[in-house]
N, C-alpha and C positions, 0 to 999 in steps of 0.2 A: 872541466865539468861539461863543456860542449862535445868533446870526443866521447864522453860517456853516454851522452844522450844518442848520438850517432851510432855507436857500437851497439846499444841496445836495440835500436831499430833494425838493424841487420840480424840480430839474434832473433827477434820476433818473427821476421820474414822468413828465416830459415827453419824456424819451428812451425811454419804454417800458420802464425798468428798475425794476419793481415790487420785486424782490429787494433791488436796491441801496437803495431808499427804506426798505424794511422794516428793513434792517440797521441804520439811523439811529435806529430806535425800539426802545425798552425792550421786552423780552417781555411785560410787564405793562402796556403803554400803554393808556391810557384815551382814547377820543374821545366828546366829548360834542357831540350834534347838537341844534340848537335846536327848540323846540315850533313847530308851525305850518308846518313844512317837508314835503316829501315823505318824508325820512327823519328820525326823531326819536328821542331817547332816548341811551342810553349803549352803546358798543361796547367791550368790555374785552379785551384780549389782542391780540398781533400776529396771530395766526392769524384772528381775527374781522375784524380791520381789513383784512387781506388779503382776505378774502371780500367785504367791502363794496367795497374799491377795485376788485377783479376785475370786480365787477358792473357799475360805472362803466364801466371800460375796454371791457367786452363789450357795453354798451349804446349806447356813442356812438362814432362815427368821430371822429377827430382830436380827442379830448378833451384839452384843456391846462389847466393851471393857471399863469397869468401872474403872478407876484409883482411888484407895483409899488412896494411900500414896505415896509421893516422897520423897526420900533421896538423897541429893547431895553428892558426894564423890570428891576426887582429881582427876585431869586430865579430867574434863569435863564429868565425869561419873554421871549417874543418875540412881538410882534403884528405879523402878516404880512398886509398889504392884498392881496387877490389878485383878478384878473379871471379868471373860468373860461369856457372856450368849447368848442363842439363841435357835433356833428350828430348826430341820431339814425339809428342804422343802419337801413336800410330806408326810413324816412320822409324822411331827409335834412333833417328840421326843425332849423334852427340855433337855438343858444342863446348868450346871453352874460350873465353875471351877476358881480356884485361881491359879495365876502365879506371877512370878517377872519377869520384862525384865530389863536388864541392858544396858542402852543406852550410848553411848559415842557421845558426841557433839564435833566436831573438831573446830579448829580455825576460820573456815569460818561461823560458827553457824549452821552447817547441822549435822545431825546424820550420823556418819560414821560406827557404829557397833551396833547391837541388839543381845543380848544374852538372851535366854529364859531359865528360871528356873521353872520347875513343882513342884509339891507337896507343893502347897502354897508359893512358892518362896524360898524353903529351900536352903540355901547356897548362895543366892544373895548377901546379905550383906558382908559375909565373902570374897567373890570374889573380892570386891572392897577395903578390908582391914578394914571393920567395923565389929563389933561384933552384934549378933542379939539384943543386949540391946539397940542400937542406934535407 
């Protein structure tokens, strides 16, 4: 069930339905961004996450997050391996990158935490107690 909530969030984002995606997230959701990236640190609260995602949607044409695989772990955690693509507005410069997002779905069925892992998602499975062979 947790993976289905996470999957639906990506579907909403890719359909341009930011409100639909945010409705699946707890009002106090925490998003943890990795060190060394363009954006780092913690974003706390649905409204601040909205601002962060709106910036991405406004900066890129055809910004998409394509989930390739979901792995469920204990505690309502789901590792989503995601290919992100898009092109810069104005520049047309295209990008493609792979990440993993560790999403925690709470008892209310809403996402309470998202942790982003870059470098193709290196370390994401281990962070939830699984091996990279899972």
